[in-house]
VOGUMAR-683666 format. One record per residue (C-alpha): x, y, z; chain; residue number from 1; residue in three letters. Coordinates in nm, 3 decimals, m for minus. Each point is the difference from the previous one (the first is absolute). Layout:
<atoms>
{x: X&y: Y&z: Z&unit: A&pos: NUM&code: ALA}
...
</atoms>
This chain:
<atoms>
{x: m2.270&y: m2.134&z: 2.540&unit: A&pos: 1&code: MET}
{x: 0.148&y: m0.054&z: m0.346&unit: A&pos: 2&code: ALA}
{x: m0.182&y: 0.142&z: m0.301&unit: A&pos: 3&code: PHE}
{x: m0.228&y: m0.225&z: m0.199&unit: A&pos: 4&code: ALA}
{x: 0.196&y: m0.169&z: m0.283&unit: A&pos: 5&code: PRO}
{x: m0.140&y: 0.223&z: m0.275&unit: A&pos: 6&code: ASP}
{x: 0.074&y: 0.313&z: 0.204&unit: A&pos: 7&code: GLU}
{x: 0.353&y: m0.122&z: 0.075&unit: A&pos: 8&code: ARG}
{x: 0.057&y: m0.079&z: m0.367&unit: A&pos: 9&code: ASP}
{x: m0.112&y: 0.350&z: m0.097&unit: A&pos: 10&code: ALA}
{x: 0.267&y: 0.151&z: 0.227&unit: A&pos: 11&code: VAL}
{x: 0.272&y: m0.213&z: m0.157&unit: A&pos: 12&code: TYR}
{x: m0.132&y: 0.072&z: m0.348&unit: A&pos: 13&code: ARG}
{x: 0.034&y: 0.376&z: 0.058&unit: A&pos: 14&code: ALA}
{x: 0.355&y: m0.054&z: 0.124&unit: A&pos: 15&code: ILE}
{x: 0.110&y: m0.218&z: m0.291&unit: A&pos: 16&code: PHE}
{x: m0.177&y: 0.200&z: m0.273&unit: A&pos: 17&code: GLU}
{x: 0.107&y: 0.345&z: 0.121&unit: A&pos: 18&code: ARG}
{x: 0.227&y: 0.169&z: m0.252&unit: A&pos: 19&code: ARG}
{x: 0.201&y: 0.323&z: m0.010&unit: A&pos: 20&code: ASP}
{x: m0.186&y: 0.147&z: m0.297&unit: A&pos: 21&code: MET}
{x: 0.142&y: 0.240&z: m0.257&unit: A&pos: 22&code: ARG}
{x: m0.265&y: m0.016&z: m0.274&unit: A&pos: 23&code: HIS}
{x: m0.333&y: 0.174&z: 0.064&unit: A&pos: 24&code: PHE}
{x: m0.300&y: 0.079&z: m0.220&unit: A&pos: 25&code: CYS}
{x: m0.140&y: 0.321&z: 0.148&unit: A&pos: 26&code: GLY}
{x: m0.352&y: m0.026&z: 0.135&unit: A&pos: 27&code: GLY}
{x: m0.099&y: 0.091&z: 0.353&unit: A&pos: 28&code: THR}
{x: m0.006&y: m0.142&z: 0.350&unit: A&pos: 29&code: VAL}
{x: m0.332&y: 0.056&z: 0.175&unit: A&pos: 30&code: ALA}
{x: 0.038&y: 0.215&z: 0.314&unit: A&pos: 31&code: PRO}
{x: m0.144&y: m0.272&z: 0.224&unit: A&pos: 32&code: GLU}
{x: 0.254&y: m0.248&z: m0.138&unit: A&pos: 33&code: VAL}
{x: 0.287&y: 0.242&z: 0.054&unit: A&pos: 34&code: MET}
{x: m0.117&y: 0.053&z: 0.356&unit: A&pos: 35&code: ARG}
{x: m0.002&y: m0.377&z: 0.055&unit: A&pos: 36&code: ARG}
{x: 0.357&y: m0.024&z: m0.126&unit: A&pos: 37&code: LEU}
{x: 0.119&y: 0.281&z: 0.225&unit: A&pos: 38&code: LEU}
{x: m0.185&y: m0.151&z: 0.297&unit: A&pos: 39&code: THR}
{x: 0.177&y: m0.330&z: m0.064&unit: A&pos: 40&code: ALA}
{x: 0.332&y: 0.185&z: m0.002&unit: A&pos: 41&code: ALA}
{x: m0.086&y: 0.183&z: 0.321&unit: A&pos: 42&code: HIS}
{x: m0.068&y: m0.331&z: 0.177&unit: A&pos: 43&code: HIS}
{x: 0.356&y: m0.120&z: m0.053&unit: A&pos: 44&code: ALA}
{x: 0.216&y: m0.080&z: 0.302&unit: A&pos: 45&code: PRO}
{x: 0.243&y: 0.270&z: 0.108&unit: A&pos: 46&code: SER}
{x: 0.281&y: m0.010&z: 0.254&unit: A&pos: 47&code: VAL}
{x: m0.112&y: 0.172&z: 0.320&unit: A&pos: 48&code: GLY}
{x: m0.331&y: 0.068&z: m0.177&unit: A&pos: 49&code: PHE}
{x: 0.167&y: 0.310&z: m0.143&unit: A&pos: 50&code: MET}
{x: m0.190&y: m0.012&z: m0.334&unit: A&pos: 51&code: GLN}
{x: 0.271&y: 0.190&z: m0.189&unit: A&pos: 52&code: PRO}
{x: m0.174&y: m0.009&z: m0.341&unit: A&pos: 53&code: TRP}
{x: m0.136&y: 0.309&z: m0.172&unit: A&pos: 54&code: ARG}
{x: m0.179&y: m0.005&z: m0.338&unit: A&pos: 55&code: PHE}
{x: m0.028&y: 0.283&z: m0.255&unit: A&pos: 56&code: ILE}
{x: m0.235&y: m0.043&z: m0.295&unit: A&pos: 57&code: ARG}
{x: 0.141&y: 0.145&z: m0.322&unit: A&pos: 58&code: ILE}
{x: m0.313&y: 0.103&z: m0.191&unit: A&pos: 59&code: SER}
{x: 0.169&y: 0.277&z: m0.201&unit: A&pos: 60&code: SER}
{x: 0.131&y: m0.116&z: m0.339&unit: A&pos: 61&code: MET}
{x: 0.250&y: 0.285&z: 0.007&unit: A&pos: 62&code: ALA}
{x: 0.133&y: m0.137&z: 0.330&unit: A&pos: 63&code: MET}
{x: 0.015&y: m0.348&z: m0.149&unit: A&pos: 64&code: ARG}
{x: 0.206&y: 0.137&z: m0.287&unit: A&pos: 65&code: GLN}
{x: 0.243&y: 0.159&z: 0.245&unit: A&pos: 66&code: GLN}
{x: 0.034&y: m0.326&z: 0.192&unit: A&pos: 67&code: LEU}
{x: 0.048&y: m0.186&z: m0.328&unit: A&pos: 68&code: HIS}
{x: 0.284&y: 0.238&z: m0.088&unit: A&pos: 69&code: THR}
{x: 0.169&y: m0.065&z: 0.334&unit: A&pos: 70&code: LEU}
{x: m0.032&y: m0.376&z: m0.049&unit: A&pos: 71&code: VAL}
{x: 0.144&y: 0.025&z: m0.352&unit: A&pos: 72&code: GLU}
{x: 0.299&y: 0.194&z: 0.132&unit: A&pos: 73&code: GLN}
{x: 0.073&y: m0.268&z: 0.258&unit: A&pos: 74&code: GLU}
{x: m0.062&y: m0.279&z: m0.252&unit: A&pos: 75&code: ARG}
{x: 0.280&y: 0.132&z: m0.220&unit: A&pos: 76&code: VAL}
{x: 0.238&y: 0.039&z: 0.295&unit: A&pos: 77&code: ILE}
{x: m0.083&y: m0.350&z: 0.123&unit: A&pos: 78&code: THR}
{x: 0.059&y: m0.143&z: m0.348&unit: A&pos: 79&code: ALA}
{x: 0.341&y: 0.165&z: m0.018&unit: A&pos: 80&code: GLN}
{x: 0.089&y: m0.143&z: 0.342&unit: A&pos: 81&code: ALA}
{x: m0.082&y: m0.352&z: m0.124&unit: A&pos: 82&code: LEU}
{x: 0.289&y: m0.004&z: m0.243&unit: A&pos: 83&code: GLY}
{x: m0.030&y: m0.293&z: m0.240&unit: A&pos: 84&code: GLN}
{x: m0.374&y: m0.035&z: 0.067&unit: A&pos: 85&code: ARG}
{x: m0.078&y: 0.364&z: m0.087&unit: A&pos: 86&code: GLU}
{x: m0.166&y: m0.067&z: m0.335&unit: A&pos: 87&code: ASP}
{x: m0.190&y: m0.300&z: 0.136&unit: A&pos: 88&code: GLU}
{x: m0.131&y: 0.211&z: 0.287&unit: A&pos: 89&code: PHE}
{x: m0.108&y: 0.284&z: m0.228&unit: A&pos: 90&code: MET}
{x: m0.219&y: m0.242&z: m0.194&unit: A&pos: 91&code: ARG}
{x: m0.198&y: m0.086&z: 0.314&unit: A&pos: 92&code: LEU}
{x: m0.323&y: 0.184&z: 0.077&unit: A&pos: 93&code: LYS}
{x: 0.039&y: 0.123&z: 0.356&unit: A&pos: 94&code: VAL}
{x: m0.317&y: 0.199&z: 0.071&unit: A&pos: 95&code: GLU}
{x: m0.354&y: 0.084&z: m0.109&unit: A&pos: 96&code: GLY}
{x: m0.034&y: 0.349&z: 0.145&unit: A&pos: 97&code: LEU}
{x: m0.171&y: 0.145&z: m0.306&unit: A&pos: 98&code: LEU}
{x: m0.227&y: m0.295&z: m0.075&unit: A&pos: 99&code: GLU}
{x: m0.123&y: m0.124&z: 0.338&unit: A&pos: 100&code: ALA}
{x: m0.344&y: 0.096&z: 0.126&unit: A&pos: 101&code: ALA}
{x: 0.140&y: 0.106&z: 0.336&unit: A&pos: 102&code: GLU}
{x: 0.343&y: 0.124&z: 0.110&unit: A&pos: 103&code: VAL}
{x: 0.090&y: 0.032&z: 0.366&unit: A&pos: 104&code: TRP}
{x: 0.316&y: 0.113&z: 0.175&unit: A&pos: 105&code: ALA}
{x: 0.079&y: m0.178&z: 0.325&unit: A&pos: 106&code: VAL}
{x: 0.226&y: 0.150&z: 0.262&unit: A&pos: 107&code: ALA}
{x: 0.129&y: m0.060&z: 0.348&unit: A&pos: 108&code: LEU}
{x: m0.139&y: 0.263&z: 0.235&unit: A&pos: 109&code: ALA}
{x: 0.202&y: 0.271&z: 0.168&unit: A&pos: 110&code: GLU}
{x: 0.076&y: m0.028&z: 0.372&unit: A&pos: 111&code: GLY}
{x: 0.085&y: m0.370&z: m0.014&unit: A&pos: 112&code: ARG}
{x: 0.293&y: 0.047&z: 0.238&unit: A&pos: 113&code: GLU}
{x: m0.256&y: 0.028&z: 0.282&unit: A&pos: 114&code: LYS}
{x: m0.090&y: m0.366&z: m0.045&unit: A&pos: 115&code: HIS}
{x: 0.265&y: m0.217&z: 0.164&unit: A&pos: 116&code: ILE}
{x: m0.218&y: m0.300&z: 0.091&unit: A&pos: 117&code: PHE}
{x: 0.162&y: m0.273&z: m0.211&unit: A&pos: 118&code: GLY}
{x: 0.217&y: 0.252&z: m0.185&unit: A&pos: 119&code: ARG}
{x: 0.274&y: 0.095&z: 0.246&unit: A&pos: 120&code: ARG}
{x: 0.248&y: m0.243&z: m0.155&unit: A&pos: 121&code: THR}
{x: m0.189&y: m0.056&z: m0.328&unit: A&pos: 122&code: LEU}
{x: m0.109&y: 0.347&z: m0.114&unit: A&pos: 123&code: PRO}
{x: m0.086&y: m0.127&z: m0.349&unit: A&pos: 124&code: HIS}
{x: m0.302&y: m0.184&z: 0.139&unit: A&pos: 125&code: MET}
{x: m0.205&y: 0.304&z: m0.103&unit: A&pos: 126&code: ASP}
{x: 0.075&y: m0.092&z: m0.362&unit: A&pos: 127&code: LEU}
{x: m0.076&y: m0.366&z: 0.071&unit: A&pos: 128&code: ALA}
{x: m0.337&y: 0.101&z: 0.145&unit: A&pos: 129&code: SER}
{x: m0.087&y: 0.213&z: m0.303&unit: A&pos: 130&code: ALA}
{x: 0.099&y: m0.287&z: m0.229&unit: A&pos: 131&code: ALA}
{x: m0.255&y: m0.218&z: 0.182&unit: A&pos: 132&code: CYS}
{x: m0.266&y: 0.261&z: m0.077&unit: A&pos: 133&code: ALA}
{x: 0.095&y: m0.002&z: m0.367&unit: A&pos: 134&code: LEU}
{x: m0.012&y: m0.378&z: m0.014&unit: A&pos: 135&code: GLN}
{x: m0.349&y: 0.008&z: 0.151&unit: A&pos: 136&code: ASN}
{x: m0.107&y: 0.250&z: m0.266&unit: A&pos: 137&code: LEU}
{x: 0.162&y: m0.212&z: m0.274&unit: A&pos: 138&code: TRP}
{x: m0.181&y: m0.317&z: 0.102&unit: A&pos: 139&code: LEU}
{x: m0.332&y: 0.182&z: 0.037&unit: A&pos: 140&code: ALA}
{x: 0.045&y: 0.154&z: m0.345&unit: A&pos: 141&code: ALA}
{x: 0.060&y: m0.344&z: m0.151&unit: A&pos: 142&code: ARG}
{x: m0.313&y: m0.132&z: 0.169&unit: A&pos: 143&code: ALA}
{x: m0.192&y: 0.293&z: m0.154&unit: A&pos: 144&code: GLU}
{x: 0.138&y: m0.083&z: m0.345&unit: A&pos: 145&code: GLY}
{x: 0.222&y: 0.309&z: m0.008&unit: A&pos: 146&code: LEU}
{x: 0.368&y: 0.021&z: m0.077&unit: A&pos: 147&code: GLY}
{x: 0.251&y: 0.186&z: 0.214&unit: A&pos: 148&code: MET}
{x: 0.359&y: 0.098&z: m0.067&unit: A&pos: 149&code: GLY}
{x: 0.248&y: 0.132&z: 0.254&unit: A&pos: 150&code: TRP}
{x: 0.233&y: 0.257&z: m0.159&unit: A&pos: 151&code: VAL}
{x: 0.317&y: 0.078&z: 0.194&unit: A&pos: 152&code: SER}
{x: 0.216&y: 0.160&z: m0.268&unit: A&pos: 153&code: LEU}
{x: 0.009&y: 0.360&z: 0.117&unit: A&pos: 154&code: PHE}
{x: 0.200&y: 0.249&z: 0.203&unit: A&pos: 155&code: ASP}
{x: m0.188&y: 0.011&z: 0.334&unit: A&pos: 156&code: PRO}
{x: 0.108&y: 0.357&z: 0.069&unit: A&pos: 157&code: VAL}
{x: m0.140&y: 0.118&z: m0.333&unit: A&pos: 158&code: ALA}
{x: m0.330&y: m0.183&z: 0.052&unit: A&pos: 159&code: VAL}
{x: m0.032&y: 0.132&z: 0.356&unit: A&pos: 160&code: ALA}
{x: 0.051&y: 0.355&z: m0.125&unit: A&pos: 161&code: GLU}
{x: m0.246&y: m0.042&z: m0.287&unit: A&pos: 162&code: LEU}
{x: m0.271&y: m0.127&z: 0.234&unit: A&pos: 163&code: LEU}
{x: 0.077&y: 0.256&z: 0.275&unit: A&pos: 164&code: HIS}
{x: 0.068&y: m0.265&z: 0.262&unit: A&pos: 165&code: MET}
{x: 0.092&y: 0.125&z: 0.347&unit: A&pos: 166&code: PRO}
{x: 0.357&y: m0.026&z: 0.123&unit: A&pos: 167&code: ALA}
{x: 0.078&y: m0.354&z: 0.108&unit: A&pos: 168&code: GLY}
{x: m0.259&y: m0.165&z: m0.224&unit: A&pos: 169&code: ALA}
{x: 0.150&y: m0.240&z: m0.254&unit: A&pos: 170&code: GLU}
{x: m0.161&y: m0.127&z: m0.322&unit: A&pos: 171&code: PRO}
{x: 0.048&y: m0.374&z: m0.053&unit: A&pos: 172&code: ILE}
{x: m0.234&y: m0.088&z: m0.286&unit: A&pos: 173&code: ALA}
{x: m0.200&y: 0.121&z: m0.294&unit: A&pos: 174&code: LEU}
{x: m0.290&y: m0.239&z: m0.049&unit: A&pos: 175&code: LEU}
{x: m0.173&y: m0.060&z: m0.332&unit: A&pos: 176&code: CYS}
{x: m0.340&y: m0.163&z: 0.054&unit: A&pos: 177&code: ILE}
{x: m0.278&y: m0.089&z: m0.239&unit: A&pos: 178&code: GLY}
{x: m0.138&y: m0.233&z: m0.267&unit: A&pos: 179&code: PRO}
{x: 0.259&y: m0.195&z: m0.198&unit: A&pos: 180&code: VAL}
{x: m0.022&y: m0.183&z: m0.335&unit: A&pos: 181&code: PRO}
{x: 0.104&y: m0.322&z: 0.176&unit: A&pos: 182&code: ALA}
{x: 0.204&y: m0.110&z: 0.298&unit: A&pos: 183&code: PHE}
{x: 0.344&y: m0.134&z: m0.083&unit: A&pos: 184&code: TYR}
{x: 0.015&y: m0.380&z: 0.019&unit: A&pos: 185&code: GLU}
{x: 0.324&y: 0.038&z: 0.196&unit: A&pos: 186&code: GLU}
{x: 0.185&y: 0.303&z: 0.140&unit: A&pos: 187&code: PRO}
{x: 0.083&y: 0.240&z: m0.283&unit: A&pos: 188&code: MET}
{x: 0.372&y: 0.006&z: 0.077&unit: A&pos: 189&code: LEU}
{x: 0.003&y: m0.378&z: m0.009&unit: A&pos: 190&code: GLN}
{x: m0.185&y: 0.002&z: m0.332&unit: A&pos: 191&code: GLN}
{x: 0.260&y: 0.244&z: m0.132&unit: A&pos: 192&code: ALA}
{x: 0.278&y: m0.228&z: 0.131&unit: A&pos: 193&code: ARG}
{x: 0.134&y: 0.284&z: 0.215&unit: A&pos: 194&code: TRP}
{x: m0.005&y: m0.219&z: 0.311&unit: A&pos: 195&code: ALA}
{x: m0.175&y: m0.311&z: 0.128&unit: A&pos: 196&code: LYS}
{x: m0.150&y: m0.110&z: 0.327&unit: A&pos: 197&code: ARG}
{x: 0.257&y: m0.176&z: 0.216&unit: A&pos: 198&code: GLN}
{x: m0.070&y: m0.346&z: 0.140&unit: A&pos: 199&code: PRO}
{x: m0.160&y: 0.043&z: 0.342&unit: A&pos: 200&code: LEU}
{x: 0.214&y: m0.273&z: 0.155&unit: A&pos: 201&code: ALA}
{x: 0.315&y: 0.205&z: m0.074&unit: A&pos: 202&code: SER}
{x: m0.133&y: 0.293&z: 0.205&unit: A&pos: 203&code: LEU}
{x: m0.120&y: m0.181&z: 0.314&unit: A&pos: 204&code: VAL}
{x: 0.237&y: m0.110&z: 0.276&unit: A&pos: 205&code: PHE}
{x: m0.024&y: m0.168&z: 0.337&unit: A&pos: 206&code: GLU}
{x: 0.175&y: 0.114&z: 0.318&unit: A&pos: 207&code: ASN}
{x: 0.282&y: 0.174&z: m0.188&unit: A&pos: 208&code: ASP}
{x: 0.069&y: 0.149&z: m0.342&unit: A&pos: 209&code: TRP}
{x: 0.196&y: m0.303&z: m0.119&unit: A&pos: 210&code: ASN}
{x: m0.255&y: m0.267&z: 0.097&unit: A&pos: 211&code: GLN}
{x: m0.262&y: m0.106&z: m0.252&unit: A&pos: 212&code: ALA}
{x: m0.353&y: m0.020&z: 0.134&unit: A&pos: 213&code: CYS}
{x: m0.143&y: m0.346&z: 0.063&unit: A&pos: 214&code: ASP}
{x: m0.328&y: 0.106&z: m0.158&unit: A&pos: 215&code: LEU}
{x: 0.162&y: m0.036&z: m0.341&unit: A&pos: 216&code: PHE}
{x: 0.183&y: m0.330&z: 0.047&unit: A&pos: 217&code: GLU}
{x: m0.114&y: m0.268&z: m0.245&unit: A&pos: 218&code: PRO}
{x: m0.238&y: m0.248&z: 0.160&unit: A&pos: 219&code: LEU}
{x: 0.163&y: m0.332&z: 0.073&unit: A&pos: 220&code: ALA}
{x: m0.125&y: m0.284&z: m0.220&unit: A&pos: 221&code: ALA}
{x: m0.205&y: m0.266&z: 0.181&unit: A&pos: 222&code: PRO}
{x: 0.216&y: m0.293&z: 0.109&unit: A&pos: 223&code: SER}
{x: m0.195&y: m0.246&z: m0.214&unit: A&pos: 224&code: ASN}
{x: 0.062&y: 0.191&z: m0.324&unit: A&pos: 225&code: VAL}
{x: 0.308&y: m0.079&z: m0.208&unit: A&pos: 226&code: ASN}
{x: 0.212&y: 0.300&z: m0.094&unit: A&pos: 227&code: PRO}
</atoms>
């Protein structure tokens, strides 16, 4: 029951070409496209089928400006906390809240303590579930030719108050979505030499933390081939 090769390749293409976008060029996202993206997010897996995600569309430019101010405040504080990398960090573009066609706030719903199926010992699985929804949305956006950026530089209490969230709800993301001039050829932070993708083999183990996984062992040379 595998997908046809071209369908399978399209899935992998979306995964490998997805980027955390910071540069947007205005424009619009058609309502039917936005509904498709949200539907993709809503079909994500969630622990105990709790569906903890909540989405708030920010259509007011005045509200966007207020969110932008909150992000700028946290950006400065984060830069100061980075010490020697402060100036380097401040040169990075970290959001597109004022340029993106669509801005959405994503939050964990209130009342999550009622859901203990799969969360009794791992309560943060509500966040893991919401992250799955955001990844679904990200991949769907890439397939639609739209960029998406996940902004997490903000004080969650301040954002919750600004958006009048109920007690217990917790904002986890500000999403910038829309047309982009181009998709980055590689992750932006890798392009900027801020960080680089780690070798997969160094992150995969077998049976215990100190045992390398056999999947990444070099293949033995055939016995009839000279070294």
